[in-house]
C-alpha positions in Angstrom: 41.6 257.0 48.8 45.1 255.8 50.0 44.4 258.0 53.2 41.0 256.2 54.1 42.9 252.9 53.7 45.5 253.8 56.1 43.3 255.1 58.7 41.5 251.4 58.6 44.5 249.7 59.0 45.5 251.8 62.2 41.9 251.4 63.8 42.5 247.5 63.0 46.0 247.4 64.7 44.7 249.3 67.5 41.7 247.1 68.1 44.0 243.8 67.8 46.5 245.4 70.2 43.4 246.0 72.8 41.7 242.5 72.3 44.4 240.4 74.9 43.8 243.4 77.9 40.0 242.6 77.1 40.2 238.9 78.0 42.3 239.3 80.8 39.3 241.4 82.9 36.0 239.2 82.6 32.8 240.8 83.5 31.8 239.9 87.2 28.5 237.6 87.5 25.3 239.7 88.2 23.7 238.3 91.2 19.8 238.1 91.0 17.6 239.8 93.8 16.0 237.1 96.0 14.3 237.5 99.1 15.6 235.5 102.3 13.4 233.1 103.9 14.6 232.1 107.3 13.8 228.6 108.8 10.8 229.1 110.9 10.8 227.3 114.1 8.2 224.6 114.9 4.7 225.8 116.5 5.0 224.1 120.0 1.5 223.6 121.8 1.8 224.2 125.6 1.5 221.5 127.8 -2.1 221.3 130.4 -1.9 222.9 133.3 -1.9 219.7 135.2 0.4 216.9 133.8 -1.1 213.7 133.2 0.5 211.5 135.7 0.7 207.9 134.4 2.0 209.1 130.5 5.5 208.7 130.9 8.1 211.2 129.9 9.5 209.0 127.2 8.8 207.7 123.7 6.1 205.5 124.1 5.0 202.6 122.3 1.8 201.5 120.4 1.2 199.0 123.1 1.6 201.2 126.1 -0.8 203.7 124.3 -3.3 200.7 124.4 -2.9 200.0 128.0 -3.3 203.9 128.7 -6.7 203.9 126.6 -8.1 200.8 128.3 -7.6 202.8 131.7 -8.6 206.2 130.5 -11.0 205.6 127.8 -14.7 206.5 128.9 -16.4 204.2 126.3 -15.1 201.1 128.3 -16.5 202.3 131.2 -19.8 201.9 130.0 -19.1 198.5 128.8 -18.1 197.3 132.1 -21.3 198.8 133.3 -23.0 196.6 131.3 -21.1 193.6 132.6 -21.8 194.6 135.9 -25.5 194.8 134.9 -25.6 191.6 133.6 -24.2 190.0 137.0 -26.9 191.8 138.9 -29.6 189.7 136.6 -27.8 186.3 137.5 -27.6 187.2 141.0 -31.6 188.2 141.2 -32.0 185.1 139.1 -30.3 182.8 141.5 -31.8 184.2 144.3 -35.3 182.5 143.2 -33.2 179.0 143.8 -32.3 179.9 147.1 -34.5 180.0 150.4 -36.1 183.6 151.1 -37.1 184.8 154.9 -39.9 187.8 155.2 -40.6 189.2 158.7 -43.4 191.1 159.4 -45.1 192.8 162.6 -48.3 194.3 163.4 -50.0 196.8 166.1 -53.8 196.7 165.8 -55.8 199.2 168.4 -58.7 197.6 170.2 -62.2 198.6 171.1 -65.2 198.2 172.9 -69.0 199.6 173.1 -70.7 200.4 176.3 -74.1 199.0 175.3 -75.6 202.4 175.5 -77.2 203.7 172.6 -76.3 207.4 173.1 -72.6 207.5 173.5 -70.0 204.8 172.8 -66.0 205.1 173.7 -62.9 203.5 172.0 -61.7 201.8 174.9 -59.9 198.9 174.2 -56.4 196.9 174.3 -53.8 197.0 171.6 -53.4 193.7 169.8 -49.5 192.9 168.9 -48.4 190.4 166.5 -45.5 189.2 164.7 -44.5 186.9 162.0 -41.3 185.0 160.4 -41.7 182.8 157.3 -39.0 181.0 155.0 -39.8 179.8 151.7 -38.0 177.6 149.6 -38.6 176.5 146.0 -38.9 172.4 145.8 -40.0 171.9 142.0 -40.8 173.7 138.8 -39.7 171.8 135.9 -36.2 173.5 135.9 -38.1 176.7 135.0 -36.3 178.8 137.1 -32.8 177.1 136.5 -33.6 177.6 132.8 -33.8 181.3 133.6 -30.7 181.6 135.5 -28.9 179.8 132.8 -30.0 182.4 130.2 -29.2 185.1 132.3 -25.8 183.5 132.7 -25.5 183.4 129.0 -26.5 187.2 128.8 -23.6 187.9 131.0 -21.0 186.0 128.8 -22.3 188.2 126.3 -21.9 191.2 128.3 -18.2 190.2 128.9 -17.7 189.3 125.2 -19.4 193.2 124.4 -16.9 194.5 126.8 -14.0 192.5 125.3 -14.8 193.7 121.7 -14.8 197.5 123.0 -11.3 197.0 124.1 -10.5 195.3 120.9 -11.9 198.0 118.9 -10.2 200.7 120.9 -6.9 199.0 120.9 -6.9 199.0 116.9 -8.3 202.8 117.1 -5.6 203.6 119.2 -2.8 201.8 117.2 -4.2 203.6 113.8 -3.9 207.1 115.7 -0.5 205.9 116.8 0.9 204.9 113.6 -0.5 207.9 112.0 1.5 210.4 114.1 4.6 208.2 113.9 4.3 208.5 110.4 3.8 212.3 110.5 6.9 212.8 112.9 9.1 210.4 110.5 7.4 212.8 107.6 8.7 215.9 109.4 12.2 214.5 109.5 12.1 213.7 105.8 10.8 217.5 105.1 14.1 218.6 107.5 16.1 216.4 105.4 14.8 217.9 102.1 15.3 221.4 103.5 19.1 220.7 104.1 19.3 219.3 101.1 17.7 222.2 99.1 19.9 224.4 101.2 23.0 222.8 100.1 21.8 223.2 96.3 21.1 226.7 96.8 25.0 227.4 98.2 26.2 225.1 95.3 24.6 227.7 92.6 25.7 230.3 94.4 29.3 229.2 94.5 29.2 228.2 90.5 27.8 231.7 89.7 30.6 233.4 91.8 33.1 231.6 89.7 31.2 232.2 86.5 30.3 228.6 85.4 26.5 229.2 86.7 23.8 231.2 85.7 21.5 233.4 87.9 18.9 231.5 86.6 20.3 228.7 88.8 20.3 230.7 91.9 17.0 232.1 91.6 15.8 228.1 91.1 17.4 226.8 94.3 15.8 229.4 96.3 12.5 228.5 95.1 12.9 224.7 95.8 14.3 225.9 99.2 11.2 228.1 99.7 8.9 225.4 98.6 10.6 222.9 101.1 10.3 225.1 103.9 6.6 225.2 103.1 6.4 221.4 103.0 8.2 221.5 106.1 5.4 223.9 108.0 2.6 221.2 106.3 4.5 218.6 108.0 4.8 219.9 111.4 1.3 221.0 111.4 0.2 217.5 110.5 2.4 215.8 113.1 1.2 218.1 115.8 -2.5 217.7 114.5 -2.1 213.7 114.4 -0.4 213.6 118.3 -3.7 215.5 119.5 -5.5 213.2 117.8 -3.9 210.0 119.7 -4.4 211.9 123.0 -8.0 212.4 122.2 -8.1 208.1 121.7 -6.5 207.3 124.3 -8.6 209.6 126.6 -5.9 211.9 128.2 -6.2 215.9 127.5 -5.4 216.5 123.9 -2.6 219.0 124.9 -0.3 216.4 126.9 2.8 215.9 125.0 3.5 212.4 123.8 6.7 211.1 121.6 6.1 208.1 119.7 8.5 205.3 119.8 10.4 204.7 116.7 9.2 201.0 116.7 6.9 199.1 114.0 4.1 196.6 114.7 5.3 192.9 115.4 4.8 190.6 112.5 2.6 187.8 112.4 4.3 185.3 110.4 4.2 181.4 109.8 0.3 181.2 109.5 -1.2 180.7 106.2 -4.9 182.3 106.0 -6.8 179.3 106.7 -5.2 179.0 109.9 -5.4 182.8 110.6 -9.3 182.5 109.9 -9.8 179.2 112.4 -8.0 181.6 115.0 -10.3 184.6 114.6 -13.4 182.4 114.6 -12.0 181.1 117.9 -10.8 183.9 119.7 -12.8 187.0 118.2 -15.4 188.3 120.8 -17.9 188.8 118.7 -17.9 185.1 117.8 -18.3 184.6 121.6 -21.1 187.1 122.0 -23.0 185.5 119.0 -22.6 182.0 120.5 -23.5 183.2 124.0 -26.8 184.7 122.4 -27.4 181.5 120.7 -27.5 179.9 124.3 -29.2 182.0 126.1 -32.3 181.7 123.6 -31.9 177.9 124.1 -32.5 178.6 127.5 -35.2 181.0 126.9 -37.0 178.6 124.9 -36.9 175.9 127.5 -38.3 178.3 130.3 -40.9 179.6 128.0 -41.9 175.9 127.6 -42.3 175.6 131.3 -43.7 179.0 132.3 -47.1 177.7 133.1 -46.0 174.5 134.6 -46.9 173.6 138.3 -44.0 174.4 141.0 -44.3 173.3 144.4 -43.1 175.8 147.2 -42.2 174.5 150.6 -42.6 177.3 153.9 -42.0 177.4 157.4 -43.1 179.8 159.8 -43.8 180.9 163.5 -45.9 183.7 164.9 -46.5 185.3 168.1 -49.4 187.9 169.0 -51.1 188.4 172.3 -52.1 192.0 173.9 -49.3 192.7 175.7 -45.5 193.3 174.3 -43.8 191.2 173.7 -46.4 188.7 172.9 -46.2 185.4 174.4 -48.3 183.3 172.4 -46.8 181.4 169.9 -47.6 179.3 166.9 -45.2 177.4 164.5 -46.3 175.9 161.1 -44.9 174.4 158.4 -46.6 173.9 154.5 -46.3 172.6 151.1 -47.9 174.6 148.4 -48.6 174.1 144.8 -48.9 177.1 141.8 -50.3 176.3 138.6 -51.8 178.1 136.1 -53.2 175.4 133.7 -55.3 177.9 131.4 -53.2 181.3 130.7 -55.4 182.5 127.4 -52.2 181.5 125.1 -49.8 183.5 127.5 -47.3 180.7 127.4 -47.5 179.7 123.7 -46.9 183.6 122.9 -44.0 183.5 125.0 -42.6 180.5 123.1 -43.4 182.0 119.7 -41.1 184.8 120.8 -38.3 182.8 122.3 -37.8 180.7 118.9 -37.9 183.7 117.0 -35.0 185.0 119.1 -33.1 181.7 118.9 -33.7 182.2 115.1 -32.5 185.6 115.0 -29.4 184.9 117.3 -28.6 181.8 114.9 -28.6 183.9 111.8 -26.8 186.8 113.5 -23.9 184.1 114.5 -23.5 183.3 110.9 -23.3 186.9 109.9 -20.6 187.5 112.4 -18.9 184.2 111.0 -18.7 185.5 107.7 -17.9 188.9 109.0 -14.5 187.6 110.8 -13.6 185.7 107.7 -13.9 188.5 105.6 -11.7 190.9 108.0 -8.8 188.3 108.0 -9.0 187.8 104.5 -8.7 191.5 103.4 -6.3 192.3 106.7 -4.3 189.4 105.2 -4.4 190.8 101.8 -3.4 194.5 103.1 -0.1 193.0 104.9 1.2 190.8 102.1 0.7 193.9 99.8 2.2 196.4 101.9 5.1 194.2 102.5 5.7 194.6 98.8 5.1 198.1 98.6 7.5 199.0 101.3 10.6 196.5 99.6 9.7 198.5 96.5 9.6 201.9 98.3 12.8 201.0 99.7 14.7 200.0 96.5 13.3 203.6 95.2 15.3 205.1 97.9 18.4 203.5 97.3 18.1 204.4 93.3 17.1 207.6 93.8 20.3 208.4 95.8 22.1 206.9 93.3 20.6 209.4 90.8 20.9 212.4 92.7 24.9 211.4 93.0 25.0 211.2 89.3 23.4 214.6 88.8 25.6 216.2 91.2 28.6 215.3 89.8 27.5 216.1 86.3 26.2 219.5 87.4 30.0 220.2 89.1 31.4 218.8 85.9 29.5 221.2 83.7 28.1 218.5 81.6 24.3 219.0 82.9 21.8 221.9 84.0 20.9 222.6 87.1 17.6 221.3 86.8 18.6 218.0 86.4 20.0 218.3 90.3 16.7 219.7 91.3 14.4 216.8 89.7 16.6 214.1 91.1 16.5 215.5 94.5 12.8 215.7 94.0 12.4 212.3 93.3 14.9 211.3 96.2 12.3 213.2 98.7 9.1 211.4 96.8 11.2 208.1 97.5 11.5 208.9 101.1 8.1 210.0 101.7 6.6 206.8 99.6 9.2 204.5 102.2 7.5 206.3 105.5 4.0 205.9 103.8 4.7 202.5 103.1 6.1 201.5 106.6 3.0 203.6 108.4 0.4 201.6 106.2 2.3 197.7 106.6 1.9 198.8 110.6 -1.6 199.6 110.5 -2.2 196.8 108.2 -0.4 194.2 111.1 -2.4 196.2 113.8 -5.9 195.2 111.7 -4.7 191.5 111.1 -4.0 191.1 115.0 -7.1 192.8 115.6 -9.4 190.4 112.9 -7.7 187.1 114.5 -8.5 188.5 118.0 -5.0 189.0 118.8 -5.4 193.2 119.3 -5.3 192.5 123.5 -2.6 189.9 123.3 0.7 190.9 124.8 3.5 191.8 122.4 5.3 188.8 120.5 8.7 187.9 122.0 10.2 188.5 118.2 11.9 191.1 117.5 9.9 194.7 116.0 9.8 195.1 112.6 12.6 197.1 111.1 11.8 201.0 111.1 12.0 202.5 108.0 15.4 203.9 106.7 15.8 207.2 108.0 16.0 210.2 105.0 19.4 210.7 103.2 21.0 213.8 103.4 23.1 214.9 100.8 26.8 215.5 101.6 26.7 219.3 100.4 27.7 222.5 102.1 25.2 224.1 104.4 24.5 227.8 103.6 22.1 230.6 104.7 20.1 231.7 101.7 21.4 235.4 100.6 
């Protein structure tokens, strides 16, 4: 029994002697097995074989994009053709109030009979005649003048349609422009997120090598980095797609390289909703078109009421005829004629009824347009004010997320926080940056819609300074290391 006690005491003494040596040789950290993922280069579309000469090789503003679209977009050519057609109709109607001259000539072959019943011949001489007659409308109860005024109102309506097409195109181009600018900013946000995730990966590796971190932290950091790379590839693809859409809206080759200027839409400030609505009613081309349609319908009614009224036409002519050329027998004449259809079996009454119906339709359409303009202004005004509040909140969210990330990083370095807190804080900062970019794009688009609603879509840029661009995404001050 004493022998066993002595053996146990010896083993205990040997273990105590070996304990200090074991404490001085820590177990080396086990590096996890991770898959490297290099940052892929952006996919670049080749430019068209023939470059667009008037697309500047520099950042393009939204207003410059609109001017290019007004020059290149085929839809504007269609509206211009409508104006030219209306002008031609005015010219036709006006010609009826001016003198007209018609000229005619004729050669008639003469014949004579020999008196013999058995034979005849086509012997004889030709007769040459020529005439020139000038006509001028003297009076027709202003029927023709009303037709001229109607066609002039139609021309103003066509011009308003052209202006509306230009304003609508300007809004479409600006919407495409700010979508492209939004996606370009989101690419920069994604690039910042990739750098931050890469820095966090390096931090997790460093702590693991010193024995203070966990292998799971390194794996989690690498996973977050690969997700950031995936999001960056998606953001780059969206930016390229929106660039193609902008080029298509402008009317140039979709492969044309276009770089957006980092400038927002000017603010429409200093006016309340009622004043803006009044501007829209006075400046929108839709209102001009609707008013011109009422004017045209009024003149249509007047012209219909005088359709079967008498008209007086004066004419003067000269004629010459002879059997030799040139004819020497001449005659000059002046006449005044009356044209009247007192009974037209209800044709004029039908014209009046149709014209009055057109007038009622034009008046109803004017009221519809008026309500539509007010609605457009109110909705655009609401969007602008709401998006301004959202942008203020988004920018505050960015500041708060930056501070939260700074605190999380400090706690992790001090060993009082787990790594997941750093990743959560980084995710919140990335979300805040995205919200800020999206809010700025929404505000720019809303301001462009408000300018369109009040009839300023084609107005020159305001002299005031443009809106402040969205704040650049924040990159945390972490070491940048390649994935291992």
